[in-house]
C-alpha positions in Angstrom: 21.8 -30.9 75.4 20.0 -29.2 72.3 19.2 -25.4 72.3 15.6 -24.6 71.5 15.8 -20.8 70.6 12.0 -20.6 70.0 11.0 -22.5 72.9 13.1 -20.2 75.3 11.8 -16.9 73.6 8.1 -18.4 74.1 8.9 -19.1 77.9 9.8 -15.3 78.1 6.5 -14.1 76.2 8.3 -13.3 72.9 6.9 -14.2 69.5 9.4 -14.1 66.5 9.8 -15.0 63.2 12.7 -16.7 61.8 15.0 -13.5 60.7 14.7 -12.1 64.5 15.5 -15.3 65.8 18.8 -15.6 63.7 19.7 -12.1 65.1 19.2 -12.9 68.4 21.0 -16.4 68.1 23.9 -14.2 66.5 24.0 -11.8 69.3 24.2 -14.9 72.0 27.1 -16.3 70.0 28.7 -13.0 69.9 28.5 -12.8 73.4 29.8 -16.3 74.6 32.4 -16.8 71.9 36.4 -16.0 72.9 36.3 -13.3 70.2 38.6 -10.2 69.8 37.5 -6.5 69.7 38.7 -6.3 66.0 36.8 -9.5 65.2 33.8 -8.2 66.9 34.1 -4.7 64.8 34.5 -6.5 61.9 31.4 -8.3 62.3 29.4 -5.6 63.1 30.5 -3.7 60.0 29.6 -6.5 57.7 26.0 -6.7 59.2 25.6 -3.2 58.8 26.8 -3.1 55.4 25.0 -5.9 54.4 21.8 -4.1 55.8 22.4 -1.1 54.0 23.1 -2.7 50.5 19.6 -4.6 51.1 17.8 -1.3 51.8 19.3 -0.3 48.4 17.8 -2.7 46.4 14.5 -2.6 44.8 11.9 -4.8 46.0 11.4 -8.0 43.6 8.5 -10.1 43.4 9.3 -13.9 43.0 8.8 -15.5 39.8 6.2 -17.7 41.3 4.1 -14.9 42.2 4.7 -13.2 38.5 4.0 -16.6 36.8 0.8 -17.0 38.6 -1.7 -18.9 36.4 -5.4 -19.5 36.6 -6.1 -23.3 36.0 -9.5 -24.2 35.2 -11.5 -25.6 38.1 -12.3 -29.2 37.4 -15.7 -30.2 38.8 -16.0 -33.5 41.0 -18.2 -36.1 39.9 -20.8 -35.1 42.4 -20.7 -31.7 41.5 -21.3 -32.3 37.7 -24.1 -34.4 38.8 -22.4 -37.5 36.8 -18.8 -38.7 37.0 -18.7 -39.9 33.6 -19.6 -36.3 31.9 -17.8 -33.9 33.8 -15.2 -33.0 31.7 -17.4 -33.2 28.5 -19.6 -30.6 30.1 -16.5 -28.4 31.2 -14.9 -28.4 27.7 -18.4 -27.5 26.3 -18.6 -24.6 28.5 -15.2 -23.4 27.4 -16.0 -24.0 23.5 -19.3 -21.8 24.0 -17.5 -19.1 26.0 -15.0 -18.9 23.0 -17.9 -18.8 20.3 -19.4 -15.9 22.4 -16.2 -13.6 22.3 -16.3 -11.2 19.3 -14.2 -12.3 16.3 -11.5 -10.1 14.8 -12.4 -9.0 11.2 -9.5 -7.6 9.0 -10.6 -4.8 7.2 -8.7 -3.4 4.2 -7.2 -0.1 4.8 -8.6 1.7 1.7 -9.9 5.4 2.5 -13.3 5.9 1.1 -14.0 8.0 -1.9 -15.4 11.3 -1.2 -17.6 12.8 -3.8 -16.2 16.4 -5.3 -18.0 19.3 -4.1 -18.4 22.0 -6.8 -19.5 25.7 -6.6 -20.7 25.6 -10.3 -24.4 24.4 -10.9 -25.0 21.9 -13.7 -23.9 19.1 -15.4 -21.7 20.9 -17.7 -20.6 23.8 -15.4 -19.5 21.0 -13.0 -17.4 19.0 -15.6 -15.8 22.2 -16.7 -14.9 23.1 -13.1 -13.2 19.5 -12.6 -11.2 20.1 -15.9 -9.7 23.1 -14.3 -8.5 21.3 -11.3 -7.1 18.4 -13.0 -5.4 20.2 -16.1 -1.8 20.1 -16.0 -0.5 23.7 -15.4 3.1 25.2 -15.9 4.0 25.4 -12.2 2.9 21.8 -11.5 5.1 20.9 -14.7 8.0 22.6 -13.4 7.6 20.7 -10.0 7.8 17.4 -11.8 10.4 18.6 -13.9 12.8 19.3 -10.6 11.7 15.7 -9.4 12.9 14.1 -12.8 16.4 16.1 -12.2 16.6 14.9 -8.5 16.2 11.7 -10.0 18.8 12.1 -12.8 21.0 13.7 -10.1 21.0 10.3 -7.9 21.0 7.7 -11.0 23.5 9.0 -13.8 26.7 8.5 -11.4 26.1 5.0 -11.4 24.5 4.8 -14.6 26.3 7.4 -16.7 24.7 6.0 -20.0 21.1 5.9 -19.2 18.5 8.5 -20.1 15.7 9.4 -17.7 12.5 11.1 -18.7 9.6 12.3 -16.9 6.1 12.1 -18.0 3.0 13.8 -16.6 -0.4 14.3 -18.1 -2.7 15.1 -15.3 -2.3 17.2 -12.4 -1.1 15.1 -9.6 -1.6 17.6 -6.8 -5.5 17.9 -7.8 -5.9 15.8 -4.6 -7.9 12.4 -5.9 -8.4 9.3 -4.5 -5.7 6.1 -5.0 -3.3 8.8 -5.8 -0.4 6.7 -4.6 -2.0 3.3 -6.2 -2.0 4.9 -9.6 0.1 8.0 -9.9 -0.2 10.7 -12.6 3.6 11.1 -13.0 5.8 8.4 -14.7 9.8 8.4 -14.6 11.2 6.0 -17.0 15.0 5.1 -17.0 16.0 4.0 -20.6 19.3 1.9 -20.5 21.0 -0.8 -22.4 18.0 -3.2 -23.4 18.5 -7.0 -23.0 17.2 -9.1 -25.3 15.3 -12.6 -25.1 14.6 -14.1 -21.6 16.9 -12.0 -20.0 15.0 -8.6 -20.8 12.5 -9.3 -17.7 15.2 -10.1 -15.2 17.4 -7.1 -16.5 14.4 -4.7 -15.9 13.4 -5.8 -12.4 17.2 -5.8 -11.2 18.1 -2.7 -12.4 14.6 -1.1 -10.8 15.9 -2.6 -7.5 19.2 -0.8 -7.9 17.7 2.2 -9.0 15.1 2.1 -5.9 17.7 1.4 -3.5 19.5 4.6 -4.7 16.8 6.8 -4.4 15.8 5.7 -1.2 19.1 6.3 0.1 18.7 9.6 -1.3 15.6 11.1 0.6 12.7 9.4 -1.5 10.2 6.9 0.3 9.2 3.7 -1.2 5.8 2.7 -1.3 4.9 -0.6 -3.3 6.2 -2.6 -6.1 4.4 -4.0 -9.3 6.6 -6.4 -10.8 3.8 -8.8 -12.8 2.7 -7.5 -16.1 4.7 -6.4 -19.2 6.1 -3.1 -17.7 7.5 -3.8 -14.0 7.5 -0.7 -12.2 7.7 0.6 -8.4 5.7 3.3 -6.8 7.7 6.3 -4.6 7.3 9.4 -3.2 9.5 12.4 -3.8 10.9 14.7 -0.8 8.6 17.6 0.2 9.8 20.7 -1.7 9.0 24.4 -1.1 6.7 23.6 1.4 4.5 21.1 -0.7 3.9 17.3 0.1 5.8 14.9 -1.8 4.4 13.5 -5.1 4.0 10.0 -5.9 5.3 8.7 -9.0 6.2 5.2 -11.0 9.6 4.4 -11.6 10.3 2.0 -14.5 13.0 0.8 -16.8 13.0 0.6 -20.7 8.9 1.1 -20.2 7.4 2.5 -23.6 3.7 3.0 -22.6 4.0 6.4 -20.7 6.1 8.1 -23.9 3.1 6.8 -25.9 0.3 7.9 -23.6 1.7 11.6 -23.7 2.6 11.4 -27.3 -1.1 10.7 -27.8 -2.4 13.4 -25.3 0.0 16.1 -26.5 -1.0 15.4 -30.3 -4.8 15.7 -29.3 -4.3 18.6 -27.0 -2.8 20.6 -29.8 -5.5 19.6 -32.4 -8.5 18.8 -30.5 -9.3 20.0 -27.2 -12.3 18.2 -26.7 -10.7 14.6 -27.2 -7.8 15.7 -24.5 -10.4 16.9 -22.2 -12.3 13.7 -22.5 -9.2 11.6 -21.9 -8.5 13.7 -18.8 -12.0 12.8 -17.5 -12.0 9.4 -18.1 -8.7 8.8 -16.5 -9.6 10.7 -13.5 -13.2 8.9 -13.3 -11.5 5.4 -13.7 -8.9 6.4 -10.8 -11.7 7.5 -8.2 -13.9 4.3 -9.2 -10.9 2.6 -8.3 -10.7 0.5 -11.7 -7.3 1.7 -13.1 -5.1 -0.5 -10.9 -3.3 -2.5 -13.5 -1.5 -4.7 -10.9 -4.7 -5.7 -9.5 -6.1 -6.7 -13.1 -7.6 -3.5 -14.4 -7.2 -1.3 -17.4 -4.4 0.8 -17.1 -4.7 4.7 -17.5 -3.3 4.2 -21.1 -5.9 1.8 -21.9 -8.8 4.1 -20.6 -7.2 6.8 -23.0 -7.5 4.5 -25.9 -10.9 3.5 -25.0 -12.0 7.5 -25.0 -9.6 7.7 -28.5 -12.0 4.7 -29.8 -15.1 6.1 -29.0 -14.3 9.5 -30.7 -13.6 7.5 -33.4 -16.8 6.0 -33.8 -19.2 9.0 -33.4 -17.1 10.8 -36.1 -15.3 13.1 -33.7 -11.9 11.8 -34.7 -10.9 10.3 -38.0 -10.1 6.3 -38.1 -6.7 5.3 -37.9 -3.5 7.0 -36.6 -4.4 9.9 -38.7 -5.8 11.1 -35.4 -2.6 12.3 -34.3 -2.0 15.0 -36.6 -5.4 15.7 -38.0 -7.5 18.5 -36.5 -11.2 18.2 -36.0 -14.2 20.2 -35.4 -16.8 19.1 -32.5 -19.2 21.2 -31.0 -20.5 19.4 -28.3 -19.2 20.0 -24.9 -16.8 17.9 -22.7 -19.9 16.8 -20.4 -21.5 15.7 -23.5 -18.8 13.8 -24.8 -18.2 12.3 -21.1 -22.2 11.0 -21.0 -22.0 9.5 -24.3 -18.7 7.7 -23.6 -20.5 5.9 -20.5 -23.7 5.1 -22.8 -21.2 3.8 -25.7 -19.5 1.2 -23.3 -22.4 0.4 -21.3 -23.8 -1.4 -24.6 -20.4 -2.5 -26.1 -20.1 -6.0 -27.0 -16.9 -6.7 -25.6 -16.6 -10.1 -28.3 -14.9 -7.3 -30.3 -11.6 -6.0 -30.2 -10.9 -2.5 -30.0 -8.0 -0.6 -32.3 -7.5 3.0 -32.7 -4.8 2.2 -35.4 -8.0 0.6 -37.5 -10.4 2.9 -36.2 -13.2 0.0 -36.9 -14.7 -2.9 -34.9 -13.5 -6.3 -35.7 -12.9 -9.8 -33.9 -9.9 -10.6 -36.0 -7.7 -7.5 -35.5 -5.5 -9.4 -32.8 -4.1 -12.8 -33.4 -4.3 -13.6 -29.8 -7.6 -12.4 -29.4 -10.1 -15.0 -28.5 -13.9 -14.2 -28.6 -16.3 -14.6 -25.5 -13.9 -14.8 -23.0 -15.6 -12.1 -21.1 -13.1 -9.5 -21.1 -11.9 -6.6 -23.7 -9.3 -6.7 -26.2 -7.5 -3.4 -26.7 -4.6 -3.1 -29.2 -1.8 -0.7 -28.8 -1.7 1.4 -31.5 2.1 1.6 -31.6 2.6 -2.1 -31.7 0.3 -3.8 -34.0 -1.3 -7.3 -32.6 -0.4 -6.8 -29.0 -3.2 -6.9 -26.6 -2.9 -4.4 -23.6 -5.9 -6.0 -21.9 -4.1 -9.5 -21.6 -3.5 -8.7 -17.9 -7.4 -8.8 -17.0 -8.6 -12.1 -15.8 -11.4 -13.8 -17.7 -14.8 -12.9 -16.9 -14.3 -9.3 -16.2 -15.7 -6.5 -17.6 -13.8 -3.1 -18.4 -15.0 -1.5 -15.1 -14.2 -4.4 -13.3 -17.2 -4.5 -11.2 -19.6 -4.2 -13.7 -20.1 -0.5 -13.3 -21.4 1.8 -16.1 -20.9 5.2 -14.7 
């Protein structure tokens, strides 16, 4: 005879779920079976412990509930109006729904350049105020020297024979755009120079070693620029004396920073107008975003040479390398020189090579110069025949985007 618990409960007017039925069945079996008292106590204690553990466990939703997926509803042949085109119509509606969604557009994370605000009134007065902000002061120079010393403390233990020099021309704390992309501070590690094809590999390998050492010592890595004649990395120094860290370029066996500082210091002693124009042109090119050499622009060193060449053309400086020592008398203001610089290169023919070493226009100064390539050719005065603008893509102007001011 089969025992039907559910039928019996319904007979007495009880409606119970499966769990309640199991409990009642267990109670009936306990009462009927010939069990000892200690057996019954063990069963009761076990059941009570199991119920207690069940109460302690958090409620967990079943996987089927968590992974519930909304499936597209397929229209029947009758509802679609035609059994042949039902699926095609549904796919068309889905495609239209996707097209109506807003498209994600990746925008470059570039901070817009804010126009400087001046307290002075008038062009010449504003230029003079700008020069006061970007000129290098003794306190800033001391700050850069302390950064260079910290770099020496970290690198000389592993490179005892190396020489480390720091170079700075403009005030890196003046707050300008592209301050990290084009730092005003350059630190160069001079080590044993490899020759031939191994020179480039040696530079990059040593730069990586120095970067790892400096990052471990508290410096922050920002970017690397291994393309071009002089590979480098950009780092940020640790905060010091309540001031934020200063970005700087770290290079190995690079000659450009020393050459740029040599030209600037020579003109600063003999002709303040020339040094001021170089500062203004460097700052203008940086704020316009056209002095990032890694992107194919002219480097700040090239912009300095363009300023020197313009001064030679207007007679403010002597042609040739004599400008490094000879002093000149120029009655114009820095504002007038900056205006003249813009007008001069706005009409300049880029089919001519620029050489401050010769101080004259010619298309045959550089052996590697090719006319009508759409980009300038700028000779390094310390290395005859080298084209500093060779990294610019053909068809580009000096300003990169055709700007003249």
